[in-house]
C-alpha positions in Angstrom: 2.1 -17.2 -4.8 4.1 -16.2 -1.8 7.2 -17.9 -3.3 6.7 -16.0 -6.5 6.4 -12.7 -4.7 9.7 -13.5 -2.9 11.3 -14.3 -6.2 10.3 -10.9 -7.6 12.3 -9.3 -4.7 15.2 -11.7 -4.4 15.6 -12.7 -8.0 15.9 -16.2 -9.5 18.7 -16.4 -11.9 20.3 -13.2 -10.9 20.2 -11.4 -7.5 17.7 -8.6 -6.9 14.5 -7.5 -8.4 13.7 -8.8 -11.8 11.3 -6.0 -12.9 10.9 -2.2 -12.9 7.1 -2.0 -12.8 4.6 -4.3 -11.1 0.9 -3.3 -10.9 -2.1 -5.4 -9.9 -3.5 -7.4 -7.0 -1.8 -9.8 -4.6 -0.8 -7.5 -1.8 -1.2 -10.3 0.8 1.7 -12.1 -0.9 4.0 -9.2 -0.1 2.9 -7.8 3.3 1.0 -10.6 5.1 3.7 -13.2 5.3 4.0 -15.5 8.3 6.2 -18.5 9.1 3.2 -20.7 8.6 2.1 -19.4 5.1 5.5 -18.5 3.6 8.3 -19.6 5.8 9.3 -16.0 6.6 7.9 -12.8 8.1 9.3 -10.4 5.6 7.4 -7.4 4.3 8.4 -7.5 0.6 6.6 -4.3 -0.2 8.7 -2.4 2.3 11.8 -4.1 0.9 10.9 -2.9 -2.6 10.5 0.7 -1.4 13.8 0.4 0.4 15.6 -0.4 -2.9 14.1 2.6 -4.8 10.6 1.6 -5.8 7.9 4.2 -5.7 4.9 2.5 -4.1 1.2 3.4 -4.8 -1.7 1.8 -3.0 -4.8 2.9 -5.0 -6.0 4.5 -8.2 -5.8 8.0 -6.9 -2.1 7.6 -6.0 -1.4 5.8 -9.3 -3.0 8.6 -11.4 -0.9 11.2 -9.4 2.3 9.6 -10.7 3.8 12.0 -13.2 4.1 10.7 -16.7 6.3 13.6 -17.7 8.8 12.8 -14.9 8.0 9.2 -13.9 9.9 7.3 -11.2 12.5 4.8 -12.3 10.7 1.9 -10.5 7.0 1.6 -9.6 5.0 -1.0 -7.6 1.3 -0.8 -7.0 -0.6 -3.6 -5.2 -4.2 -2.5 -5.2 -6.0 -5.5 -3.7 -5.2 -8.2 -1.2 -5.8 -10.9 -3.8 -7.4 -10.6 -7.2 -8.5 -7.1 -8.3 -12.2 -6.5 -8.8 -13.5 -6.6 -12.4 -14.2 -3.4 -14.4 -18.0 -3.9 -14.1 -17.8 -3.7 -10.4 -15.2 -0.9 -10.3 -17.6 1.1 -12.4 -20.3 0.5 -9.7 -22.7 -1.1 -12.2 -25.4 -3.3 -10.8 -24.7 -6.9 -11.5 -27.5 -9.2 -12.8 -29.5 -11.0 -10.1 -27.8 -14.4 -11.0 -24.3 -13.0 -10.4 -22.8 -12.4 -7.0 -22.6 -8.8 -5.6 -19.1 -7.4 -5.6 -16.9 -7.6 -2.6 -14.2 -5.0 -2.6 -12.7 -6.1 0.7 -12.1 -2.5 1.6 -10.2 -1.8 -1.6 -12.7 0.6 -3.3 -10.2 2.8 -5.2 -8.7 0.3 -7.7 -7.3 1.5 -11.1 -8.4 0.3 -14.4 -6.1 -1.7 -16.7 -5.6 1.1 -19.2 -4.5 3.4 -16.4 -2.0 0.9 -15.2 -0.7 0.3 -18.7 -0.3 4.0 -19.3 1.8 4.5 -16.2 3.8 1.4 -16.8 4.8 2.6 -20.3 5.7 6.0 -18.9 8.1 4.4 -16.3 9.5 1.9 -18.7 10.0 4.2 -21.7 11.9 6.8 -19.5 15.1 7.8 -21.2 14.0 5.9 -24.4 15.2 2.6 -22.9 13.9 -0.6 -24.6 11.4 -2.6 -22.5 9.0 -5.5 -22.4 5.6 -5.0 -20.9 3.1 -7.8 -20.3 -0.4 -6.7 -19.6 -3.0 -9.3 -18.6 -6.8 -9.2 -18.5 -6.9 -12.1 -16.1 -10.5 -11.7 -15.0 -11.8 -12.3 -18.5 -11.2 -16.0 -17.9 -12.2 -15.9 -14.2 -15.5 -14.4 -15.1 -16.1 -16.8 -18.0 -15.9 -20.0 -16.0 -19.0 -19.4 -13.9 -20.7 -17.7 -16.9 -20.7 -14.2 -15.3 -21.4 -12.3 -18.6 -21.4 -8.8 -17.1 -17.9 -9.2 -15.6 -16.5 -11.0 -18.6 -17.8 -8.5 -21.2 -16.7 -5.4 -19.3 -13.2 -6.9 -18.6 -12.9 -7.5 -22.4 -13.7 -3.8 -22.8 -11.2 -2.9 -20.1 -8.5 -5.0 -21.9 -9.4 -3.5 -25.2 -8.7 0.0 -23.7 -5.3 -1.2 -22.4 -4.5 -2.5 -25.9 -5.5 1.0 -27.2 -2.9 2.5 -24.8 -0.3 0.2 -26.2 -1.3 1.1 -29.8 -1.2 4.8 -28.9 2.4 4.4 -27.7 3.2 2.4 -30.8 2.0 5.3 -33.0 4.0 8.0 -31.0 6.4 8.5 -33.9 8.0 6.7 -36.8 10.9 5.4 -34.8 8.7 4.0 -32.0 6.5 2.4 -34.6 9.5 0.8 -36.3 10.8 -0.6 -33.0 7.7 -1.6 -31.2 5.7 -4.8 -31.3 2.3 -5.1 -29.7 0.9 -8.6 -29.4 -2.5 -9.6 -28.1 
């Protein structure tokens, strides 16, 4: 994962960043780099802000980003590793046979629909064409150990994100004619 984070910043085929928006978990791959774990001691998050990315660290900061006048580039890394599932972010009580949530100090994590809405605002700025990939990664992660509460609520969270995409799709006739939403 640390190599992938480096590629986000340095590029692979072309030099420089390969994206305009990145929101999710994985902070440790950007700011906890050592010679032993990644071969360098770079702080990739700092490097991204130095090349013009607006950086947000939690749900409160993300929701404060203006949709009317969004930044041109946005990065938000809201958890050291994988983000918590929606069920836990909603502070619902897990069934007794499922593990209690561990937020690792990251208690103000955004929901997938909020990240999707902000990503669209940034990417659609100036009516530029864009590709946005939104993943409900924890649906699968919760399914493997049969954690129904986490899996069901992450499906709901993903459905809300799809709703944001469909809302954008239906903004006007031109957007509808030029937009494809795949699930």
